[in-house]
N, C-alpha and C positions, 0 to 999 in steps of 0.2 A: 504494500500500499503505500510506504515511504517514496518508491519510485513513482508512483502515478502523481503524488502530491508534488514532488520535484519537478516532475515534467510538466504538470500544470503551471506550476509557479515560473519555470523557465519560459512557458509559452506566453504568459502574461508580461513577464519582463521584455521578451522580445517585442512583443506588440506595442509595448509603452514606448519603448525605444525608437520603433519604427514611426510611431505616430509624432514624436519629438522631431525626427529626420524629416518627416514631411512638413510639419510645422515651419521648422527652419527654412526649407526650400521654398515654401510659399512667401515667407517674409524676405527672402533674398530676392524671388522672382518680383515681388512688388516694388522693392527698393531698387532693383534694376530698371524696371519699367518706369519708375518716377525719375531717375536720373536720365534715361533716353528721352523722356519727354522734355527736358530740359536743352538738349542739343539740338544744334541748328546745322543746315546744309553747308552754310559758310564754315562753321568750325570742322566740318568732316574735310571740307576741301583744302582748308587751312593745314590740317593734318596730312593730306596728300600731297603737299607741296614737295617737289624732288622724286615724286614716285609716278609711275605710268598711270594715265587715267584715259578713259572713254567716255565721250559725250554724244548725245544725239541732241542736235541743235537745228532748228528750221528744216528738218528732214534730211539732214546730213550727219555722217558720223566724223566726229574729230578725235584723233587718237594721238598720244604724244605724252609728253612730261608735263606735270603740273609745275609751271615755273613762277608765277607771280600771281598773288590775289589781291585785288584792290577793291575799290568802292564799286561793287555791282558787277564786277569782271574777274574773269580768269584766264590767264594767259598760258596757252599750252603750246610746247616747242615741240616740233618734230622735223618733218620734211620742210615745212614752213610753220612760220608762227602764226597763231590763231588767237585773237582776242575775243573771248566769248561774253557776251551778254548773260549774267545768270539769271536774268528773268525770262530767258529764252531757253535755258536748259530744260530738256524733256526728261532725260535720263542720264544718270552718271553712273560708272562702273570704276572703282579703284581697288587695289588690293590692301591699302593702306588702311587700318582698322581703327587708327586713333582720331579723336577730336582734339583740336587744340583751341583753348579760348583766348589766349595771350594774342593781341592784336599787333601786327608788324607796323612799323614806323611809317611804312608807304602806302598802307592800306587806304589811305583817304584818296589816292589817286584813281581815277576811273576812266570810263570810255573818252572823255574829252582830252585828258591828258595823253593817253594812248595815241589818239588821232592827231594830236598836236606834235608829239615826238616823231611820229611816222611822217607827217607833213614836213617837218622841218628837215628830215633826212631825204625829202623828194623821193619818197617810196611809192611805188604804185601798189595800190589797194585794190582788194576785191571784197566789195562789201555785200554782205547778204542780209537783206530786209526780212522782218519779222511778217507772219502772214503770207499773203500771195505777193508781197512787194518786189520779189525777184532780185537780181544781182546786178551790181553796177560795178565797173571797172574802170579806174583812172588814179589820176593824182589829185590830192585834196587841194581846191583852190582856196578854201578859208575854213578855219575850224574856230566856230565861236563857242561861247560857254554851253549851249544846249542844242547846237545844229552844225552840220557839215554841209559845206558846198563842194559837189563833186560831180564833173561831166554835166555842168548847167543845171544840177538838181539841188534842191535843199533838202536836206535829209535830217529830220530831229534825232538825236542821239537816242531816244527811247525807242525808236523805229529799227535800231540796228540790233540784229542777231549776233553777227560775228563779222569780223575783220580778218582778211589774210593778208600777210606780207611776207618779205623774205627775212626781215630783221625783227628781233624782239625790241619793242620800243622801251623797255625797263631793263635790258641788258647793260 
């Protein structure tokens, strides 16, 4: 009879331990979910700087190394340099798993800064517009605070999905 009582007590103890483990896992899952809810896409992309990324923007695939994160933009370098408007990103892939909250000193620079630097270098640009706007190729005639003149057209910065060039404007 002692063996059956010992077996019953061992079974109860194992069941209690199992319940504690499940409770701890539940608490951990809740804590991880709460932490994840505080993370942003910008933090994830900041943690991807220096790593390969793949983005889908305006129906195109952009692949290369995440090189610079600015105000509303990500610069991806590969065969060419692409300045991507973060508001136009439909999907992103990266193997980097970390989020980085610390903001870099140059992150205040955005699309206007990139366009001004590329214009100063007399770089030929390929600009892909959001929606059904199409593609424009040429040299920037003027870069204002919130628009660009190129090929006789005035393009608001917010209408630009991506800009391709041979050089990195922030290198």
